[in-house]
Wavefront OBJ file of the C-alpha trace (Angstrom):
o trace
v 37.985 20.752 27.681
v 34.792 19.288 28.954
v 36.574 15.869 29.181
v 39.574 17.365 30.842
v 37.270 19.049 33.562
v 35.381 15.711 33.935
v 38.640 13.775 34.455
v 39.812 16.383 36.967
v 36.584 16.243 38.911
v 36.680 12.326 39.070
v 40.026 12.640 40.731
v 38.956 15.060 43.086
v 35.807 13.105 44.043
v 37.583 9.933 44.508
v 39.849 11.606 47.041
v 42.937 11.446 44.759
v 45.121 14.431 44.426
v 44.309 15.793 40.956
v 47.274 15.887 38.522
v 46.649 18.049 35.548
v 49.289 16.192 33.651
v 47.676 12.876 33.926
v 44.247 14.438 33.000
v 45.739 15.890 29.813
v 47.368 12.612 29.001
v 44.209 10.810 29.431
v 42.386 13.354 27.441
v 45.063 13.014 24.534
v 44.790 9.222 24.595
v 41.048 9.418 24.085
v 41.050 12.121 21.457
v 43.853 10.459 19.491
v 41.987 6.961 19.587
v 38.888 8.842 18.272
v 41.154 10.624 15.721
v 42.379 7.137 14.377
v 38.995 5.786 14.126
v 37.495 8.719 12.328
v 40.465 8.901 9.862
v 40.302 5.161 9.299
v 36.570 5.451 8.666
v 37.125 8.172 6.247
v 39.792 6.209 4.389
v 37.543 3.210 3.986
v 34.643 5.324 2.840
v 36.545 7.340 0.412
v 38.234 4.163 -1.177
v 34.799 2.553 -1.479
v 33.444 5.676 -3.196
v 36.169 6.446 -5.581
v 37.434 3.022 -6.697
v 35.486 1.149 -9.208
v 36.587 -2.507 -9.074
v 38.163 -4.138 -11.096
v 40.594 -1.279 -12.015
v 42.118 -1.244 -15.267
v 45.616 -0.994 -13.767
v 47.149 -1.497 -10.460
v 48.443 2.084 -10.786
v 44.796 3.376 -10.831
v 44.173 1.718 -7.494
v 47.359 2.946 -5.929
v 46.809 6.650 -6.973
v 43.402 6.626 -5.489
v 44.918 4.956 -2.254
v 47.536 7.693 -2.040
v 45.044 10.571 -2.400
v 42.671 8.952 0.299
v 45.759 8.083 2.628
v 46.845 11.672 2.443
v 43.338 13.060 3.300
v 42.793 10.548 6.038
v 46.115 11.750 7.572
v 44.768 15.383 7.435
v 41.608 14.130 9.073
v 43.647 12.445 11.786
v 45.885 15.643 12.485
v 43.047 18.053 12.583
v 41.732 15.991 15.556
v 44.954 14.527 17.126
v 46.249 15.853 20.347
v 49.699 15.568 21.903
v 50.691 12.720 19.920
v 54.357 13.232 20.515
v 55.814 9.869 19.667
v 53.522 9.760 16.576
v 52.168 6.402 18.288
v 48.506 7.030 16.951
v 49.672 8.186 13.619
v 51.476 5.044 13.187
v 48.602 3.000 14.280
v 46.384 4.776 11.654
v 49.115 4.022 9.086
v 48.978 0.425 9.981
v 45.277 0.232 9.549
v 45.503 2.059 6.235
v 48.091 -0.487 5.083
v 45.762 -3.435 6.040
v 42.904 -1.841 4.214
v 45.019 -1.199 1.173
v 45.906 -4.894 1.226
v 42.286 -5.815 1.388
v 41.425 -3.514 -1.585
v 44.208 -5.068 -3.584
v 43.023 -8.669 -2.854
v 39.407 -7.645 -3.641
v 40.510 -5.886 -6.893
v 42.307 -9.141 -8.028
v 39.245 -11.265 -7.125
v 36.844 -9.038 -8.919
v 39.149 -8.865 -11.933
v 39.487 -12.557 -12.144
v 35.784 -13.046 -11.763
v 35.073 -10.537 -14.385
v 37.522 -11.977 -16.923
v 36.157 -15.472 -16.319
v 32.638 -14.274 -17.022
v 33.616 -12.407 -20.169
v 35.634 -15.396 -21.456
v 32.681 -17.685 -20.858
v 30.404 -15.339 -22.533
v 32.809 -15.066 -25.566
v 33.484 -18.639 -25.847
v 29.843 -19.821 -25.582
v 29.293 -19.953 -29.297
v 32.565 -21.869 -29.744
v 31.548 -24.415 -27.043
v 28.066 -24.818 -28.744
v 29.838 -25.216 -32.162
v 32.191 -28.023 -30.536
v 29.172 -29.812 -29.041
v 27.210 -29.844 -32.400
v 30.197 -31.196 -34.122
v 30.721 -28.333 -36.624
v 34.399 -28.740 -36.590
v 34.306 -32.508 -37.308
v 34.328 -31.948 -41.130
v 37.258 -31.325 -43.591
v 38.540 -27.858 -42.958
v 36.835 -27.838 -39.383
v 40.263 -27.275 -37.707
v 40.862 -24.113 -39.612
v 37.334 -22.878 -38.894
v 37.945 -23.637 -35.234
v 41.234 -21.668 -35.211
v 39.468 -18.652 -36.831
v 36.541 -18.635 -34.381
v 39.090 -19.013 -31.592
v 41.242 -16.146 -32.840
v 38.189 -13.988 -32.998
v 37.187 -14.754 -29.385
v 40.865 -13.846 -28.291
v 40.706 -10.417 -30.338
v 37.289 -9.697 -28.718
v 38.615 -10.443 -25.289
v 41.709 -8.268 -25.797
v 39.441 -5.279 -26.810
v 37.240 -5.530 -23.549
v 37.722 -2.709 -21.250
v 38.280 -2.922 -17.468
v 39.637 -6.508 -17.285
v 41.786 -5.438 -14.289
v 44.948 -6.838 -13.018
v 44.366 -10.526 -13.225
l 1 2 3 4 5 6 7 8 9 10 11 12 13 14 15 16 17 18 19 20 21 22 23 24 25 26 27 28 29 30 31 32 33 34 35 36 37 38 39 40 41 42 43 44 45 46 47 48 49 50 51 52 53 54 55 56 57 58 59 60 61 62 63 64 65 66 67 68 69 70 71 72 73 74 75 76 77 78 79 80 81 82 83 84 85 86 87 88 89 90 91 92 93 94 95 96 97 98 99 100 101 102 103 104 105 106 107 108 109 110 111 112 113 114 115 116 117 118 119 120 121 122 123 124 125 126 127 128 129 130 131 132 133 134 135 136 137 138 139 140 141 142 143 144 145 146 147 148 149 150 151 152 153 154 155 156 157 158 159 160 161 162 163 164
């Protein structure tokens, strides 16, 4: 209401004929812009708090996204005012869609990095054995295959490998 009075007084002081409808529309635009920003910030913060990257599955990330999206829409709707064409709601949904894509890309990158680190860690003894020439003896190939199979089994049992 204070912003509406301020807009109305500016019109009077500038010598214009005050129009209540224009003042209301200006106020609605300001409030809706602020509502979009508040809801987008809420979405970002909640996703950052609730998602532990890399996620085990894509579904895990999408479930958190849907919950945060619904909550962000509620935050927007609590503050929005006269968004008759849903212009500002659509703007918020575009921002959320973009943020979701960023989280998906980040999840893939962290998954790939995590998996590479674990593979490097698990295969270090194998690489050292190769460097030491342990497999260059009769029966060495069989020993190599067994060691490699153990690495693959250990890798499969690792949790939180993610989506990559």
